[in-house]
N, C-alpha and C positions, 0 to 999 in steps of 0.2 A: 504494500500500500504506500501512498504518499505520506511519508512520516511527518511532513509539515502539518498534516491534519491532526496529529496527536501531540498534545502539549506535554513535554517531558521535563524531568528535573534538570536536565542539561539546558533546556530552553529557559527555565526559570532562573538559573544561575547567571544568565546573560543579561537579566533585567537590571536597570540602574540601582534598584533598592537592594540588590544582592552584591553590589560592587565590593563591599568589604566583608562579605560572608566567606567562611572557610569550610570546605568539606574535609572532615577529619576521619571519616570512616565510611566503609561501604562504597568506595569510589567506582566499583564495577557495576553499580546499579543505577547509574545516571540516566539510562534509557527508560527507566520506569515512567509510566504514564501518570499524570496528575489529573484527576477528574474534578477535584474541588480543593479548597484551602480551608482548614478548620483550626480555630484557636482552642487549645485544650489545656485546662489548668486543674483537671480532676483526675485522680488515679482510677476512679470507677467510670469507665467510658464505654463499656461493652455495647450499649444500645445507642451510642452517640455517633459512631462512624460506620460506614458501609464498605470501605475498602478504596484504595487508590487516592486517599486524601493526603495532601501535604499538611503535616501537623506543626503548628507554631506554639511554642510554650516558653514560659520563663522558668518552669520547673517547680512552681509553687506547690503543686500537689504530688510531686514525685521525688523530692530531694531529702526526705527524712534521713535516709541512710543508703548505702550502696545497694543493699538487697531490694529496697523499694524502687530505686532508680532502674535497676536491671529488670525487675518485674514489670514496671511501666513500659519499658522499651520492648520487652519480649511480647507483651500483650498487643502492642502496636504491630509488631511483625506478624503475629498470629492472625490479626484482623486485616492483614494485607494493606496496611497503610503504605503510602508511596515513600515517605521519608520523614525524618524528625528534624526540626529546626529549633535550636535552643538559644535563647538570649542570655548571655553571661551577665551576672550581676548579683543581686542579693541572694538568690537561691542556688545558683551554680556559679561558683567563681572559676571553676575549671571542670573539664569532663573527665571522669574516672577512666582509667585505662581499660577496665573491664567492659564498660559500655562501648568503647571503640572496638575492642576485640569482638564483641557480640555483633556489632554492625558489620564488621568485615566478614564474619562467618556467614552471614545471611545476605551479603551484598545489599544491605539496607543503608542508604545514604544518611549519614549523620552530619548535620550542618550547624555551625555556630555563628552567632552574631557577636562580635567583640564589642560593639557599641549598641546603645539603645536604638531600637527601630520602632516605628509605629506599625503595629500589626494590621491596623485598619487600612493603611496605605498599601500594604502588600496584598491583602485580600481584594481590595478594589482593583488594583493593577492586574493581578493574575486572573481574577474572575472574568474581567472583560476580555482578556485574551482567550481564556478557555471557552467562553460562550461564543466568541467569534469563530474559533476553530471548529467548534461543534456545528455551528451553522454551515460552515464551509464543508464539513464532513457530510452533512445531510444533502447539500447540493451535489457533491461529488457522487454520493450514493445514488441519488435519483438519476443523475446523468448516466452512470454506468448501468443501472438497472434498466433504463430505457434502451440502452445499447444491447443489453442481453436480450431483451424482448425482440428488438429489431433483427438481431442475428439469427434467432430461431425461425424467422420467416425466410431465411436464405438457405442456399444449398449447404449441407454439412454444418447446420446451425449449432449442434451440440459441441462439435470440435471447436468452433469459433468462440463459443461461450466459455469453454474451459481455458482456451488460450488467453482470453481477455481477463478471466478470473486470476490466472497465474500472473499476468502482467500487472494487474491492479493491486494485488496483495503482495507481490514479490515473494511468493512462497512456492514450494513444490506442490503440484496438484496431481493426485492420482484418482482416476475414474475407474471404479470397480464395477463392471457390468455383471449382473447375475447370469445373463445369457450372452457371453462374448468375452473377448480378451481385455485385460486391463490396459488403460491408456495413461501415459505419463507426460506431464507438461512442467518443465522442459523434459526432453527425452533423457532416459537413464540407461546405462549399460545393464546387461543381465545381472551382473554381480551386485549392482546398486539396487536393482529391483527386488532381489530375493528377500532381504530383510523386511522390506515394506509389505511384500505379499505374505510373509510369515506372520507379521504383526496383525494384518487384517484377518488372516485365517484363524488366529487365536482369539481375536476380538469379535468375529462375526457372530458367534453364538450369543454373545451378550447383546447384540443388536437385534436378535430375533424378536419379533413382535413390536419393535419400536415403529411408531407411525411416521410417515414421511413428513408430517407437519411438526415433529418434535424438534426442539432446539439442538444445535450441534453438540455432540459428545466430545469432551476434551480429555485426552489421555496422554500420559508421558510416553516418550519414545526416545530412550537414551537421554541425551542432554537436550533434546528437542521436545516439542509438543505437537500433537496431531489432533485436529478437529475433524470429526466424522459426521457427515450429514447424509441421511437417506434421501433418495430421489424416487418419487412415485406419486400415485394418486389413487383414489377409490379404494383406500385401505390396502393398496398393494405397493410393495417396494420393488423397483426394477434395477436400481443401481445405488452405489454409494460414492460420495465425493470425499476424498481425504485431503486435508490441507496440512502440510508439514511445515511447521514454523520453528524458527530459531528462538522464539520467545513465546510467551503466553499470547494466544490470539486476542487481539483487541476487538472492541465492539464493532468497529468498522469492518474488520475481517469477517466476523461472524454474520453481520448483516449482508455483506456481499455474498457470502457462501449460501445463505438462505435464498437470496434473490436469484443466484445462478441455478440453485437446485430447483426452484419453482419454474424458471424459464425452461430448463431442460425437461422437467416433468410435463409441461404443457406441450412441448414439441413431441415427446414420446407418446403422449395421450392422443394427439392428432394423428400421428403415424399409426398407432394401434387402431384407431377408429377407421382409418382408410384401409388398413389390412383386414379388419374385421368385416367391413363391407365387401371387400373383395372375396374373402373366405366364404361369406354368406352366399354370394352368387356362385362361387365355385362348388360349394357343398350342396348344391341342389341335387347332385347325384346321390347324396346320402339318403334322400327321400326314396330314391329308387331301390336302395339296398334294404331299408327297413320295411318297404311295402312288398318285397319279394318279387318285384318285377324283373330283377336282374339276377340270373343264376349262372350264366355262362362266363367262364374265366376270361375269355378274350374280351367280352364286353366289359367286364370288371376292370381289366387291365387298361382299357381305353379310357374308362371313367377316372380311375385313381391316378394314373400317370406312371412315370418311370420308376417310382419307388414301390410299385405294386407288390413285387415279390417279397420285399422286406415287410411292408405293412400287412400283407396277407398271412404272414407267419406269426404276427404278434397276438398274444391273448388279449381279449377285450371284453368289456361288459357294456350293455346298452342301458343308458340311464334315461328315463322319461321324467321330465321335470314339469309339473303343472304349476302355473303361476296363478295365484289367487289373490284377491284384494279383500281381506276379511274386515277391514275397517270402513269399507265403502267410501274410500277417499275419492273425491271428485277429480277426475283427470280431464284434460281437454279431449274432445271427441275426435280430434284430427288424427290421421294416421301417423303424422310426424311425432306426436307425443308418445304413442305406443311404440313406434320404431326406436325412439330415443331410449325408452325403458329397456327394451329387449337388447339393444346394442350395448347398453351399460352392463346388463346382466351377462351377456355372452362374453364381453370383454373381461369382466371379472372372473367368470367361470374359466375362460381359457388360461388366464394368468395363474389361477389357483391350481388347475389340473397340471399345468407344466411344472409348477413348483413341486408337486408330488410325483413327478416322473410319469405323467399320463398325457398322451396326446389326444385332444378331443376333436372329433369330427361332428360338427353341429348343424342341425337343421331346425327350422321353426315352422310350426303349423298352428294357427290360431293362438291359444294361450299355452301351448305345450312346446317346450324345447326338447328335442331328442339328441342325445349325445352318445356317440360310439367312442368310449374311452379306451383307447389303445394303451396297453401297458408296456411302457419302455422299461426294460429290466432295472430293478433296484434291489437294495438289500432287504427292505421290508416287504412283507407279502402284499400283493396287489390289492386285495380286498381291504386291508387295513389302510393303505394309502388313499384308496378311493373314499373310504369312510371319513378319513381326516379332511379330504378336500371338500366333500359334501357338507360336513359339519361346519367347516369354515365358511362355506357359501351361505349357510343358513344364518350366519351371524354378521353378514355384511350390513353395515349401517352408514355407508359413505354418501348416500344420496337421499334427499328428502322423499323421493318417490319410492326408491327401492326399499327403504326401511319399513314401508307400509305393506310390502308384499309378503305373502306367505307361500313358501315353496313346499310342495308335496312331491316326493321323489320315489319312483319305483325303479329297482335295479335288477337286471337279469343275472343269470349264472354266467360264469366265465366261458367264453367260446373262442375258437380259433378258426380262421377262414372267413372272409367277409361275406361269402354267400350264405352263411348261417346267421347273418344279422337279423333277418326276418324273424327267426325263431327267438333270438334274444329280445327283439322288440316286443313280441307277443308275451314273453315272460315278464318284461318290465310293465306292460299294460296290466297284466294280472296282479302283479305286486301292488301297483298303484291303486287298483280297484279295491284293495283290502284295507285302505287307509281307515275307513269307518269302523272296521273290526278291530284293528290294532291301535289306532290313534297314535301312530308313529310317523314322523315327517319323512323318515328315510326307511324304506323297507326293501330288503334283499329277497329275491325269489327263493333262495335256498332256506330262508327262515319261515316260509309259509307252512311248512309241515303238511298236514293232511289236506290243507286248502288247495295244494297243487292238484290233488286228485279230484276234489269236489268241484273245482272250477270247470274241469273238463266234463263233468257229469251234469252241469247245470243246463239242461235242455228244456226246462219248464215243467217236467213231470217226474223225472227219475228221482230228484232230490226230495220233492214234495212227498212222493209216495214213501220213500225211505224214512223221512221224518215222521210221517203219520204212523208208520208201523211201530216205532219205538217211543214216540213222545206224544202221540195223539191224546191220551187221557189227560196229560198235564196241560197241553195247549187248550183243550176244552175247558178245563177247570179254571185256568188263569183268565180265559175270556169271559166266562160266566160269573166268576166270583171276584175278579179283580185281584187275584192273588199273584204271588211271584214264585211259584214252584219251579218253573224252568230256570230262572236265574239262580235260585237257591241250589238246585241240583248241579248246575254248571260250576258254581263256586266251590261247592262241596267236593265234586270230583276233581276239579283242577288242583285242589290242595290235598289230594290223596286221602280223602275222607277225614281230614282233621276238623273236628267240630269247633275247636277253639278258634282256629284261623278263619274258618268259614263265617262264624258268628261275627268276628271282628270286622271282616271285609264287607259284610252285609249290614253292619251297624245295627245288629239286633242282639238281644241277650240269648243265652244258650237255651233257655226254656222255649223261646219262640222258634229257635232252630229245630229243637227236638220235635215240636209239634209239626213243623213243615216236613221234616224227614219221615215222620209217621204217616203223614198224608201221602207223600210220594210213594212210600212202600205200599200203602193201600191201593194206590192207583196203578202202579207198575208191577206189583207182585213182590213177594219176599225174595225172589232170586235176582233182582235187578243189579245187585252188586257182584254177582258171579262173573268171573273174568270175561267170558264170551259176551254176556249181555252188557257188561260195563263198557267194553270196547265199542260195541255197536251204538250204545247210548251216547258215548262221548263223541263219536263221529256224527251222529244225528244232531247233537247239540251244536257242533261246529257248522254243519250244513244249515241249521236254523239261523245261526249267527251270520252266516254268509248272506242268506236271503233277507233277514230282518235284524241288522246289526243294532238298531236303536232299542230293540226289545230286550237285549241281553247286556245292556250297559250297566256297569256297577255304579251305585250311588256315590256321589262325591262326599256327602256328609248327610247324616240323618240322626235324629234323636232316637235313642234306644227305646224300644217299645217294652214297657214293663208289664 
C-alpha cells in the first residue's frame, strides 16, 4: 500500500513539536501505525484504549516504584499501544534502564521529552494529520475498489484484480482456487511456493465452514503475517486470497482485500451463471435418459460426448428434488422470477455436489429438479457423501427467496451404465412419493423396506383386498366408533410388543392401552401375534399407511386419558 496513507511514529517524530524529543528504546518499531493520540495519567486504563494509540504521560500514575512503572508499560504493550511518550520532570527525572530494556525487547518505541511540552498542542497537531490521512485513505480505497469492479468487466478480470491488489498493498498475493492451480503475484519459484502451499494446506481445515463475507483471518507465518480471505457467494467458497505481509496488515490492506474478494466473487458468480445456463441447455438430453427414450449406446455416446466411456462406467444415483413453497411466499408470476430461483438452486447444488466429489447432470421439469449424481471416486462411501451434500443443500439460506423453499428429495439405488437411468429415476419417484409416510426430507430407495414391494402391487385392488383380509374388522371398528385401533396396533408392533413404549408414543396410560389391545384381540383373534399372522398384519399395516398415510400418523402431543 501507499505508506503515506498510514501515519506512523516515524512521521510523528518529524513534526516540529517533537524536535527535541528523544527515542531511547524500541527504535525498531518506528513503523508502527498511530490511529489516535491519548493522554494517560492513570495506571488503570484497560477500558480506556483500543490499540495503536500514541500515549502521552508525565508518569503521575505510574512512577511509584520501578515495579509499577514496568507494569504500566507492559500493560500498554499488551493492549497494542503504538508507543509511550514520557515528559521528564516531577514524576520521572530519568527513565529506568529496565523500562528501556522492556521497550527494546518488544520493539515498543519509548520517547522522552526533556523539556515541558503542551500535550494539547501535540494532540491537535497529530489528530489533524491522522484525520486527513484517513480521509485520503478512504478516497484511495474507493478509487481502487472502482478499478477492481471495472477490471472484472474485462477479459481475465480476476488476474487483473489480483495484480492490482498486489501493486496497491505491496504484498505477496496468493490465489488458492479450490478447482484449479494456485496463482502467485508476483511470481515465485517452486521452492518459494512450497512453504506457502504447506501453510495453506495446514490452515485450510480451520477455514472450513467460514462464510465468504467473514473478515480476513490473520495468522503468523514465520516472521511475517498472512491475511486469508475466502472468495465466494451463496454460502459457497470457491477460492481463497492470501496476503503475505512483512508487518501486521493495516486497515487499508484488509479493506482492499475485502473489496478484491467481492469483485472476484461477482465475476465468478457471473461466469457460473453463464455456465449454468449453458449446462441447462446442454443437459436437455438428461431428460431423454430418465424418460427411457434412449437405450442405444451409440445414441448415448452422441448425446454425452467424448467422455462417454468414462462417464458410463461411473456409479451414480438419481436424485429427484421437489421444490415446495410451504410459507406461501408471494413470488412474481413472471417466468424470469422462477428461472432466477431455479438457477440459484442449481448453481448451489452443482457447487455442493462437486465439493463432495459428485458430478451432477441436471434437468428441470416444472417444480422438480432431476439430478444424475455421478460418483467421482473418493475415500468416503458415495452414499455418505451424497447424504452430506443433500443435507447441506437443505440448509442453504443465502437468498431471501431460497430460504422460503422446502426441498423434498427422493434418491435411487446406486446404478452403473447411463441406460439404466430410467430405472433409477423410477426408484427416486417412488422414494419421493413416500414422503407423507416417513416425513423425511431426504429418502433413499434402499431405506423403503417393504414399501418397495407394495408400490409395485398398488394397482387399485390387490392392496385393498390384502388389507381387508387382515385388518378389515379394525378398519370397520375405527370408522364406526371413532377409535384408533389401527394406529395402536401399528405402534405396538413397531416396538416389538413393548406396552410401555407403545403407551408413551401414543400419549395414553397403560390401562387405556390394555383395553385397546383386548379389543384388537377380540376382533382379530387370539392368534394375531403368531409369527405368520404378525408378519402379514405388519405388511397390511404398511400397505394401509401407503394408501392412507394421514390415518396412521402419530400424535405430536396429547393429554393422557385417565
